[in-house]
C-alpha positions as CSV (number, residue, x, y, z in Angstrom):
1,M,0.1,-0.1,-0.1
2,R,1.4,3.7,-0.7
3,A,0.8,5.9,1.8
4,A,1.9,9.5,2.6
5,V,2.5,11.8,6.0
6,L,1.7,15.6,5.9
7,G,4.3,16.7,8.2
8,T,8.0,15.8,9.2
9,G,8.0,16.5,13.2
10,S,8.7,13.9,14.9
11,W,5.2,12.4,15.5
12,G,4.7,12.3,11.8
13,T,8.5,11.7,10.9
14,T,7.6,8.1,13.9
15,F,4.0,7.1,11.8
16,A,5.7,6.7,8.5
17,A,7.8,4.4,10.1
18,V,5.0,2.6,12.2
19,L,3.8,2.5,8.3
20,A,6.6,1.7,6.7
21,D,7.2,-1.4,9.7
22,A,3.7,-2.5,9.0
23,G,4.2,-2.9,5.0
24,C,3.7,0.7,3.2
25,D,5.7,2.4,1.1
26,V,5.7,6.2,2.8
27,T,6.3,9.7,1.1
28,L,6.8,11.9,3.9
29,W,5.8,15.9,2.5
30,G,6.9,18.8,4.9
31,R,8.5,22.3,3.5
32,S,11.7,21.8,4.8
33,E,14.2,20.6,1.6
34,E,16.7,20.2,4.6
35,V,15.0,17.0,6.6
36,C,13.5,16.2,3.6
37,R,16.5,16.0,1.8
38,A,18.2,14.0,5.0
39,V,15.3,11.5,4.9
40,R,15.9,10.1,1.0
41,E,19.5,10.2,1.7
42,E,20.4,9.3,5.0
43,H,17.2,7.3,6.4
44,R,17.3,10.2,9.9
45,N,15.1,13.1,10.5
46,E,18.4,14.7,13.0
47,A,15.7,17.3,13.7
48,Y,12.6,16.1,14.9
49,L,14.1,12.5,16.0
50,P,17.6,12.7,16.9
51,G,19.7,8.9,16.3
52,V,16.9,7.1,15.3
53,E,17.3,5.4,11.8
54,L,14.0,4.9,9.6
55,P,13.3,2.2,7.6
56,A,14.0,1.6,3.4
57,R,10.7,2.0,2.8
58,V,10.6,5.9,4.1
59,T,11.4,8.6,1.6
60,A,10.5,12.5,1.3
61,T,10.0,14.9,-0.7
62,T,8.9,19.0,-0.4
63,D,6.4,18.6,-3.2
64,G,3.1,17.7,-2.3
65,A,1.8,16.3,-5.5
66,A,4.2,13.3,-5.5
67,A,4.0,13.0,-2.4
68,L,0.1,12.4,-2.6
69,R,0.5,10.5,-5.6
70,G,-1.1,6.8,-5.2
71,A,-1.3,7.5,-2.2
72,R,-4.7,5.0,-0.3
73,V,-3.9,6.6,3.6
74,V,-2.9,10.0,4.2
75,A,-2.0,10.9,7.6
76,V,-2.0,14.1,8.7
77,A,0.3,15.2,11.4
78,V,0.5,19.0,10.9
79,P,0.2,21.8,13.6
80,A,-3.1,21.4,14.2
81,Q,-3.7,25.4,14.5
82,S,-1.9,26.3,11.2
83,A,-3.4,22.4,9.8
84,R,-5.7,24.9,7.1
85,M,-3.5,27.2,5.4
86,I,-1.0,24.3,5.6
87,L,-3.1,21.6,3.6
88,A,-6.0,23.7,1.9
89,P,-3.4,23.9,-1.7
90,L,-2.9,20.2,-1.3
91,R,-6.8,19.7,-1.7
92,E,-6.2,19.2,-5.1
93,H,-3.7,16.4,-4.9
94,L,-5.2,14.0,-3.0
95,E,-6.2,11.0,-4.7
96,P,-10.1,10.7,-4.8
97,D,-10.5,7.2,-2.9
98,A,-7.7,8.7,-0.3
99,V,-8.2,7.6,3.3
100,V,-7.1,10.8,5.6
101,V,-5.8,10.0,9.6
102,S,-5.3,12.5,11.8
103,L,-2.6,12.6,13.9
104,M,-3.2,16.1,15.5
105,K,-4.4,16.4,18.9
106,G,-6.8,19.5,19.9
107,V,-9.7,22.0,18.7
108,E,-9.0,24.8,16.1
109,L,-9.2,28.2,17.9
110,S,-10.9,30.2,15.7
111,S,-14.0,27.5,14.7
112,D,-13.9,24.9,18.1
113,R,-13.9,22.4,15.5
114,R,-12.3,19.0,16.0
115,M,-9.6,18.0,13.8
116,S,-11.7,15.6,11.8
117,E,-13.7,18.5,11.2
118,V,-11.3,20.5,9.7
119,L,-10.2,17.8,7.1
120,Q,-12.6,17.3,6.1
121,E,-13.7,21.1,5.2
122,V,-10.5,21.7,4.0
123,L,-9.6,18.4,1.8
124,G,-13.6,18.2,0.9
125,V,-13.6,14.4,1.9
126,P,-16.7,13.0,4.0
127,A,-16.4,12.0,7.7
128,A,-16.5,8.6,6.3
129,R,-13.5,8.3,4.8
130,V,-11.6,10.4,8.0
131,A,-9.8,8.1,10.9
132,V,-8.3,9.7,14.3
133,V,-5.2,8.4,15.7
134,S,-4.8,8.6,19.1
135,G,-3.5,6.9,22.7
136,P,-0.9,6.5,24.9
137,N,1.4,7.3,21.8
138,L,5.2,9.3,22.8
139,A,6.6,9.3,19.4
140,R,10.1,8.7,20.7
141,E,9.5,5.3,22.5
142,I,7.6,3.8,18.9
143,A,10.4,4.9,16.4
144,E,12.3,3.1,19.6
145,R,10.2,0.1,18.6
146,H,8.5,0.0,22.2
147,P,5.3,-2.0,22.7
148,T,2.8,0.1,22.3
149,A,-1.1,0.2,21.6
150,T,-3.3,2.6,19.7
151,V,-6.9,3.7,18.9
152,V,-8.3,3.9,15.4
153,A,-11.8,4.9,15.1
154,S,-13.6,6.1,12.7
155,S,-17.6,6.7,11.8
156,D,-17.0,4.4,8.8
157,P,-16.1,0.1,10.4
158,D,-14.2,0.1,6.9
159,T,-12.1,3.0,7.0
160,A,-10.9,1.8,10.4
161,R,-10.1,-1.4,9.4
162,L,-7.6,-0.4,6.7
163,V,-5.9,2.3,9.1
164,A,-5.1,-0.2,11.8
165,A,-4.2,-3.0,9.4
166,A,-1.9,-0.3,7.1
167,C,-0.1,0.6,11.0
168,A,-0.1,-3.1,12.1
169,S,3.1,-4.1,13.0
170,P,5.0,-6.2,16.1
171,S,5.2,-3.4,18.2
172,F,2.7,-1.4,16.9
173,R,-1.1,-3.2,17.9
174,P,-4.2,-0.5,17.0
175,Y,-7.7,-1.3,18.4
176,T,-10.6,-0.2,16.5
177,N,-13.3,2.7,17.5
178,A,-16.0,4.3,16.5
179,D,-16.0,7.2,18.7
180,V,-14.4,9.6,17.3
181,V,-16.0,12.6,19.6
182,G,-14.8,10.9,22.4
183,V,-11.6,9.8,20.8
184,E,-10.2,13.4,18.9
185,L,-11.6,15.2,22.8
186,C,-9.2,12.5,24.6
187,G,-6.4,13.8,22.5
188,A,-7.0,17.6,23.0
189,V,-8.1,18.1,26.2
190,K,-5.1,15.2,28.0
191,N,-2.8,18.2,26.3
192,V,-3.7,20.7,28.8
193,I,-4.2,18.6,31.8
194,A,-0.7,17.6,31.2
195,L,0.7,21.7,31.2
196,A,-1.5,21.3,34.5
197,V,0.4,18.5,35.8
198,G,3.9,19.6,34.5
199,I,2.9,23.1,36.9
200,A,1.9,21.4,39.8
201,Q,5.2,19.6,39.7
202,G,7.7,22.7,38.7
203,Q,6.2,24.5,41.8
204,G,7.3,21.7,43.9
205,Y,4.3,19.7,44.6
206,G,4.9,15.5,44.4
207,H,2.4,12.5,43.6
208,N,-0.7,13.0,45.2
209,T,-1.2,16.7,43.7
210,T,-0.2,15.0,40.2
211,A,-2.5,11.7,41.0
212,T,-5.2,14.6,41.9
213,I,-5.0,16.7,38.8
214,I,-5.2,13.1,36.2
215,T,-8.3,12.1,37.7
216,R,-10.0,15.1,38.3
217,G,-9.1,16.0,34.5
218,L,-10.3,12.3,33.3
219,V,-13.3,13.7,35.1
220,E,-13.4,16.8,32.7
221,I,-12.7,15.3,29.5
222,T,-15.6,12.9,30.2
223,R,-18.3,15.4,31.6
224,L,-16.7,17.2,27.8
225,G,-17.4,14.1,25.5
226,L,-20.9,13.0,27.5
227,A,-21.8,16.4,26.8
228,L,-21.2,15.9,22.6
229,G,-22.4,12.3,21.9
230,A,-19.1,10.7,23.3
231,E,-19.4,7.4,24.2
232,A,-18.3,6.6,28.1
233,E,-16.2,3.9,27.2
234,T,-13.7,5.6,25.6
235,F,-12.6,7.7,28.8
236,A,-11.7,4.5,30.3
237,G,-9.7,3.1,27.5
238,L,-6.3,4.2,25.5
239,A,-7.6,7.2,23.9
240,G,-8.6,8.4,27.2
241,M,-6.4,7.0,30.4
242,G,-4.0,5.6,28.1
243,D,-3.0,9.0,26.8
244,L,-3.5,11.1,29.5
245,V,-1.2,9.4,31.9
246,A,1.2,8.8,29.8
247,T,1.6,12.5,28.5
248,C,1.0,13.8,32.2
249,A,3.9,11.2,33.3
250,S,6.2,11.3,30.5
251,P,9.4,14.3,30.2
252,L,9.3,13.1,26.3
253,S,5.5,14.7,26.6
254,R,6.2,18.6,25.2
255,N,2.8,19.8,26.5
256,H,4.1,18.4,30.1
257,S,7.7,19.5,30.1
258,L,6.6,23.1,29.1
259,G,4.2,22.7,32.2
260,V,7.3,22.4,34.0
261,Q,9.1,25.1,33.1
262,I,6.3,27.7,33.7
263,G,5.8,26.3,37.0
264,R,8.9,26.9,37.6
265,G,8.9,30.7,37.2
266,L,9.2,31.0,33.5
267,T,7.0,33.0,31.5
268,L,5.4,31.2,28.4
269,D,8.2,32.3,25.6
270,R,10.6,31.1,27.6
271,A,9.1,28.0,28.2
272,L,8.6,27.3,24.8
273,A,11.8,28.4,23.8
274,A,13.2,26.1,26.6
275,T,11.4,23.0,25.5
276,R,11.7,23.6,21.8
277,G,8.6,22.2,20.2
278,T,5.0,22.3,20.3
279,A,2.9,22.1,22.8
280,E,-0.3,21.9,21.3
281,G,-2.3,22.6,24.5
282,V,-0.8,25.9,24.6
283,K,-3.8,27.0,22.4
284,S,-5.7,24.0,22.9
285,S,-7.0,24.9,26.5
286,T,-8.1,28.1,25.0
287,S,-10.1,26.5,22.2
288,V,-11.4,23.5,24.7
289,L,-12.7,25.9,27.3
290,E,-14.7,28.0,24.8
291,L,-16.3,24.8,23.4
292,A,-16.7,23.2,27.3
293,R,-18.8,27.0,27.3
294,T,-21.8,26.6,24.5
295,V,-22.8,22.8,25.9
296,G,-22.3,24.9,29.7
297,V,-19.6,21.7,31.3
298,D,-17.4,22.8,33.8
299,M,-13.8,22.4,33.4
300,P,-12.0,23.8,35.9
301,I,-8.4,23.1,35.8
302,T,-8.4,23.6,31.6
303,E,-9.5,27.5,32.9
304,A,-6.8,27.0,35.3
305,V,-4.6,26.4,32.6
306,V,-5.9,29.3,30.6
307,E,-5.9,32.4,33.0
308,V,-2.3,30.8,33.8
309,L,-0.7,31.1,30.3
310,A,-3.0,34.4,30.1
311,G,-0.7,35.9,33.1
312,R,-3.8,36.2,34.6
313,L,-3.5,33.7,37.5
314,P,-0.4,33.5,39.5
315,V,1.2,29.8,39.3
316,E,1.6,29.7,43.0
317,E,-2.2,30.4,43.0
318,M,-3.1,27.6,40.7
319,A,-3.7,24.7,43.7
320,A,-5.5,26.4,46.0
321,A,-8.2,28.1,43.4
322,L,-8.9,24.0,42.3
323,L,-8.8,23.0,46.2
324,A,-11.4,25.8,47.1
325,R,-14.0,25.1,45.0
326,P,-17.6,24.4,46.3
327,H,-17.3,21.2,47.9
328,R,-20.0,18.1,46.0
329,A,-19.7,14.4,45.2
330,E,-17.0,12.8,43.2
331,G,-18.2,11.5,39.6
332,V,-18.9,13.5,36.2
333,E,-22.2,14.9,37.4
334,G,-22.8,18.7,37.0
335,A,-21.9,18.0,33.5
336,H,-24.4,21.5,32.9
337,E,-22.8,23.6,35.6
338,P,-24.0,27.2,34.6
339,L,-21.1,29.2,33.5
340,P,-21.4,33.0,34.7
341,R,-18.5,34.8,33.4
342,P,-17.5,34.9,29.6
343,L,-14.0,34.1,28.5
344,A,-11.5,36.2,28.3
345,E,-9.5,37.9,25.2
346,P,-6.3,35.1,25.7
347,A,-2.6,36.9,25.6
348,V,-1.2,34.1,23.8
């Protein structure tokens, strides 16, 4: 099977290797000729995935038409907030029967749309030809072929099965799922929760605080998902709890690492420079909170992250602000609580 991966960052490059390990001939597409040349000639992407040798089946080009020619599976791994602009010129080169796979994790700021919805609009493909891959998928570990599993979600079972077959290998185990909404929301919101965990750890708080934020963060994700029609069991699975734990616990997570730097007192700009990568949770935190407010879902951890990133809540006050909330029973009830004040204009 011919496959294309749009985006030569760490996750896009890693997923290209996963597809190649599964037997696909893969073309990476990116805008850096230097990166593409290194992939073609040296089978390496030292800029984003240093020290990893890529399979011989992986090549790369800056020519979008060439990358997409004959590709039955097209995986998209570009920054979520730039996806519409980056992908629009490639629409005309997409094969008429191609299946499009979102590797992106976020909610679009300008529209509150999930990434699968953005792909449908910008590439002109129906929902039945769109799939989402999400789970505890830290790129470095997968590139080093540590055993891991993931979720392939699509509204069309045949599409989910096609993508699962295209990426299944001895070290990478895909499970199919029909709950696209739930899987995507898990992937988007877990980055925000990972920022909160990192901020708390940067402040010097320990495992109790981490466990509290992760557990209550899962409640927030579940509340939002259920309000938007997701299936409850998704949140206890690989795309939910699995991805949340991996992202909140690992120093390989850019969102977690960024949060640690902010918790230690760095400004957002300095923390971004220190982590040298795209932390999708920074911008997605605002769009996730806006989406939650449209359906009346209370997300206090997400709101605290937005306030900290915007400079309206000092990091040393974040934990106290969360603990000072009104007492109530544990659980996902209270999903439709009134939210009295509108979201202020973000400073980032």
